N, C-alpha and C positions, 0 to 999 in steps of 0.2 A: 902690233897690239895683242892683246891676251885676252880670251874669254872663256868661260867655262860653263857648260849647262849639263844637262842630264838625258839620260837614256836607258831604256832597260834590256836586260839580257836574260832569256828564257833558260832557267835550268829544272828539268822537270817538269813538274806543275807550278813552281813556283817562279818569281823573277828575280834578278841582282840588279840593285842599280848600278849603273855605269857611268862614271864622271867624263864628259867628254869635255876635253881641253884643246882648243886651239891658239895657235900662237902665229902670227903673220910678222913677217920681219926681213929686212935684205940680206943681202948674201946669199943668194941662190934664186932658182925658178923650181917650179911643180910643186906638184903637193905630196907630203909623205905621211903615210897613215901608220900607226903604231899601237901595238897594244894587244897581239895575238887575235888578230881579224884573219876571218876564214877567207875562202874565194870571193863569196859574195858581197862580203862588204869590202876587200880590197876593190873589187869593181863599180864600188859606189863613185869613186871618182870620175869614171865617164857619164854615168848617169847625171851626177850632181852638175858637170859641165854643161851637157847637153840642155840640161832644166833650168840652168841660168841663163843660157842664151834664149831660150824661147819663152822666158819671165821677163825678161828685158833687162836682166842682170848679167855682170861680167865677173868673170873670176880674176881674182887678184895675179897682178904681174909678180908679186914677190913669192919669196919661199913660204909655203902654208904646212904647217906641221899639226897632225891631228892626233892626239894620244888618247886612248881607249883605257880607262883604270876602272879596276884593277888589272895590271899589267898581266898576270898570269892566267886570267879566266880567258878561254877562248871564245871568241865573239861569232856568233853566226846568224845568217840571214839578211835581209836587204831591210829590215826595218831601223836599220841606222842611217839611210839615206837621210831623213830629215833631220834628225841631230846634229849631224854632220854640216848639212848645209845650212842650219840657222847659225851655228856656231861660227861657221866661216863667214856670212854676211854679218853678225854680229862684231867679228874682230875687223871687218873692212868698214865699220862704222854705218853700213846700211841699214842695221837693226839697232835700236837702243839697248845696249848692253844690259840695263836694269831689267828691262821687260824680259828676258830669258832667266832673270834668276828665278827660282822657285818653280820651276816650270820643267817638266818631264816630256820628251819628243819621243815619238816612234811614228816609223810611215817609210814606204817606200817611194821613190819618185820615178815616175814615168820620165821618159825623154822630153816631151811636150811639158813638163812642169807640173802636171796632175799628180795627184796621191793616190796610192793604191792599196787597199787593205792590207794587214798582214796578220798573221798568226800569234796568239798569244797576248792578245791587248788586255784580257781581264788581271791576270796575274801582274801585269805591267801596272796596271792602275791600282791596284793593292798595294804593290811595292812604294809606288808614289806617295801612297797614303801614310804609309808606315814610315817614311823617311822625312813626315813632316812638310813634304811639297804641297804646293796651294792649287797646281791644275796640271793638267797632261792634255798635250796637244796631239792628234793622232787623226786618219783618214776619216772623213763624215762616216762611211760606210763602217766602220767599228765602234761608232759612236755610242751608239745602243747598249752595245755588249759592254762596254768601260763604264759606262753610265750605272749598272747595278750597285757599284762602290759607292758607299756613301762618305762623305766628310771629304768630297775631291770634286774641284771644276772639272769638267770634261769639254773640251774644244774640238768639235770635228770640224776641219777644213776639207776642200775639194783640191786646191791648187797650192802650189809654192808661195804664188803671188799674193793669195788669200791671206796666208798665215803671215806673210811678211806685213801686208797691211793690217792686221790684226795686232800684231806687235808694237806697231809703231802708233797706234791708235787712229789709223786712218778708215777701219773697216770694223765692223763688228759682226761678231758671230756669236749667237744665243748658245749659251751652254746647254749641252744634251741633258734631259730629263728623263727619269728613270722610269719604268712602265709602273703602272698602278699594281697593288696587288690584289685587287679584287680579280681581274681577269687571270692574274697567275693562278690562285686558287682554284677557279673555275674549270681553268685548263688542265689542273693537274687531277683531276677524277673524272675527266671525259674521254673515254676511249670509243672506237669504233667496234671493238671486240666486245663482247660480254659472254661470260658463263651460261646466262639464261639461253643462249643459243645452242648448248651442247645437251644432245639427250643422252640418257644412259651416263654408264662411267661415273657412278656416284663415288665408288670406291677412290677412284683416280683424284676427283676432286676434294676428296676428302684428305688425300695426302699431299697434293697443292697447297690446301689450307694451312695443314700444318707446317710445311716448307716455308709459306709465307708469314706465318705467325711467329716462327723461330728462328729463321734465316738458314734454314737445312738446305742442303744440296739433293737433288732428286735425279734418280734414272729410271724413266719408262722402257719397258721392254714389252714387244708386243708386233702385231704381223702388221704388213704393209695396208694402210687405209684404215686402221683402227683409231686414228683420231690424235697420235703422239702430238705431232705439229701444231694442231689446231687448239690442243690443252695447253701447251706451251706458252703459245703466243697470248693467251690469257691470263697467264699468270701476272704481268704487272697491272692488271686490271684490279686485283685485289690486294695489292701491296699499299703499306701506308703513304700517302701522299708525301711528296718529298720536303723536309725542313727548309727554312731559308739557309742554313748552314751546309744541308747536304747538296741542295741547288747549286749553291755559289762552288762548291768544291767539285761537282758534277761539272759545271759549266765551265771551270777553268782547264778541266783536262780536254775536254771537246775544241776550246778555244786554242789550247797549245797545238792540238792535233789538226786546226784549219776546220773543224766540221762542224762548228758554232752557227755558221750562216750568216748571212749579211743583215738578216733582221736584228739579231743580236738579242739582250735581254737575257734573263735567267731561264735556263731550261725548266719545263714544268713538270715533265713527266719523267720517270725512270727509266734509265737507256734499257733496251732491249736488243742485245747484239747477236747475229746469228752467222757467224763467218763458215767461210766454204770450207772443205775440207783441207786446203793448203791456205789458211788464215795469213794474213798481212799482219806483221809486228805492231802491237798497241792494242789489239782487241780486248785482251783481259782488263787493261785499266779503262778502255772505254765502257767495259761494263761496269765500272765501279760505282755502287750503290743501286744497281740496276741487276738484271739477267743475262748470263749469258749462255746461249741456246747450243749446244752440238748436236746437229743431228746426225743421224747415222754414225754413232760415237766410233766403231770400230774401222770407220774410213779413216779416219784419223791418222796421221804418221804416230809411230808410236815416241819418237822424241817431242812433238807436239803435245801429246798427251801428259808426257811426264813431266813437262815443264809446268803443269798445273799444281804438281803438287805443294810448290812453293805458297803460292797466292793462296790456295784453299787452305791451308795449314796457317800462313801469316797474315794473309789480306795485305800482301803489298807485294810488289815486284821491285827487286833491285837489279839494274843495270850497269854492268863496271866495264870502264874503259883504263884504257892506259894510265891516265894520271886522274882520274876521278871516277866516281859512281854516283848514280841518280836513282832516287827510290821513289816509285809511283804508288798511288795507293790501288788497292785491286780488292776492292771488299764487295763481293758479288754473291749472287746466287746461282750455283750451277745447275743447269737443266740439260740433262742428255736423254738422249732418245736413239733406241737402236731395235733391229729386228732381232730375234732369238736364233736365228740361223742364217746361214747364206739364202737358203729360198723363202726365209722368212715365215715357216709355218710350222715350226716346232712348237708343241703344246698346244697348236690351235683346235677350237671345239669342232671343228667340221671338216678342215682340208688337212691331207696328208702330206705330211712333211717328207722330201725326197733325199735329206741329207744322213749320210752316214753319223753315226754317234763319234766318230773322230773327227768331222769335218764340223760339229756342233762344237766341240770341246775345243778345237782349235780355233773357230771364230769367237766364241765367248773370250778364249785365252789372249787374244789381243789385247784386251783390257788388263793392266796387270793390276794384282791382289793390291798393292798400297795404294792406288790409285781409287779402286773402289771401296775400300776401308774408308775414304774419306768422303763417300757419298752417302748420306744418313739414310735417305729412303730408297727403297727398290722396288718398284711399283709394276706390276702384271697388267698390261692394258689389251683387255679382250676387244674383239669386234662387237658393235653396238648390233643387237638383234633388229629385223625388221619391224617388229610390234614396238620397239622403243622409238626407232626414228619416225614411225607414225603417228607418234603422240602429238595431240596438238598443243597442249599445254606448256608452257616456256618454264625452262629448270630455275633454279635459284638465282636472282641476278648477281652480279660482282658486286653490286653495292653491299648487299644484307651480308653478303661473306668478307667483304672488307672490314664492316663494323665490327666483326667479329676478331679480326686480325689486330686490328688497331687496339681494341683492349685488350687483348694478348701481349702486345706490345708494349702496352703503358705500364702494364704487370711488371715484366722484364726492365723498363726504364727504370721505375722504383727501387727494383731489386740490386741493380747494377749501378745506381747512383753513387757517381764520387770514384768508380773504376774507369781508369782510362783506357781506352781501346776496347771495351766491351760493351755492347750493346742488345745482343741477342743471346739466346740460349746457345745457340750453335757457336758460339765465341769463346764458352766457359772454359776455363783451364782446371787441371786436376785438383786443386783446392776447391774450386767453386762447386766442382762437382760433388765432393764430400760434404759440402756445406747445404745446396741446396737440392740435391738430386737423390735424397736417401730415400728408399721406397719401405713401405711397410713389410712385417714378415711374410706375408704372402707374396707381395711382388718381388721380396729379394730372393724367395724360395725359387720361384717361377724362372726369375731370369737365371738363376744357377742351374737350372734345368736344361735351360735353352742353349747356355752357353756349352753345356756338355755335349748334348745331342748335334749342335749344328756347328761344333769346332770353331766357334766363333774367336777372333782374334782379341786383344786387349783394347785396341780401338775401335772396333765393333761394340765392344762392352759399354765404353764411353759414349758412343753415339747413340745408343738405345736410351741410354740414360737420360739425355739431352732430349732426344723426341719425346720420351715419356714426360719430360719436365715441359714442355710444349703442348702435348695433349692435357696435363693437367690445367695448366694455365689457360686454355681454351675454355675448358669445363669451368674454371673459377675455382678450383680445388687447391690448397696448399698442399695436402700428402701425395704423393705419388703412391698410388695402390697397383694390385694386382692387374687391374682394367686396364691401366695405362701402360702398363710393361706389357700385357699381352699384344696390344695394338703395336706397339713400338718395334717389338719383336716380329710381329707380320708383316713389318716393312722390310725385312730383310730375306726377302724372297729369292735374291743371287747365292745367298749362302747355302740354300738347301739342296739336299743332294741331288733333286732330279735337275739341277742345273750343272 
């Protein structure tokens, strides 16, 4: 007997519908799996046989051929166990063939017949909806994650026996219900950290506000203990809350990476990724729509840092293989922190640096010029004085700063309405710079003098204009004046001669 059902194969952060065709006929014995399966899919036969035995089922004694189409797409992972098992049982007549129509299955089978959660169920559910299927059946632990997709019924099961009973109408499984929007909205702006806890550092907080408002990258340079990490960890608290579309896209990435968690549902907060100096692959994409924090930047390998140049410029990562390439979104705000020298006290107001000028130069030289050019804001972080630390009154709370950031983002949203792929000032191209970032006469003259004195590159020139545009947006001004240009130039501290 021939039966067709559906599964999903993850490709990047999206999924591709896979047709699972099962044919059982005489003329041989055993199970034959075709359609470019990887080792995990090939091993599904042994898991399915054991799961059948422990679920009261028996594998057919005839020749079983399972085809996974399209045949030229490599199938990876154990998530094909459930669709293959259901297809075999339907072909054997143990499940009504009509019950599997219009349904996508995903899940790994344990030897005892229970279902284990798998990665990437959110993009699989999205693909099932776009293919016009009416429901997706998957492990119960993945149900909440897939339920955020509207327009498709999500059935979470715990065992293969429960799936068989459900498809045969012998057991009921209530469809998973998506989480309410109210808790989503409340959690989106609730953080344990707050800028109110920060004493002093007014100029650094101002730079981070500009970075949040315009999507600009920032590097903080200062002595150990000056508060660089503390400030960086508070940047997500002033970023605009995730929109529903951003939350869905971000959750898809974490779902594919297996980091969405068993509780499921949409991610409510912007990601904050702070990898070690030897980061695992995928950290850049996991920071999509959030913050990538690189502490002690010179300690990262040169090859690791140079890889950042593509996502910083194009907001995506392209991974190429022999037969295909996969594109991952990587629109993040880079926040880097570093000491000014090996001992950490170059330019320190009270402590003496023990490094030679050559050692300082070599240390700073670990960061390439092209990478530094792609960082819009260079900020010196000086130690907080004892008087500032002893002040009882709290600083400005994150909520107040976030309100200004949101207003500035709304201005940019109106400015770039209808322009695909551009949402913030940091993403403007050359044509947009000429249209939206023209300073007045005094501002243009000031910028020209700064370019000559600091010997800035053309890319730095563009970055200054983008930052100045964001400063004007925060102030509610349409025209970029010398005031905005002066402040933007002040954030190019690493381009000055004393570095």
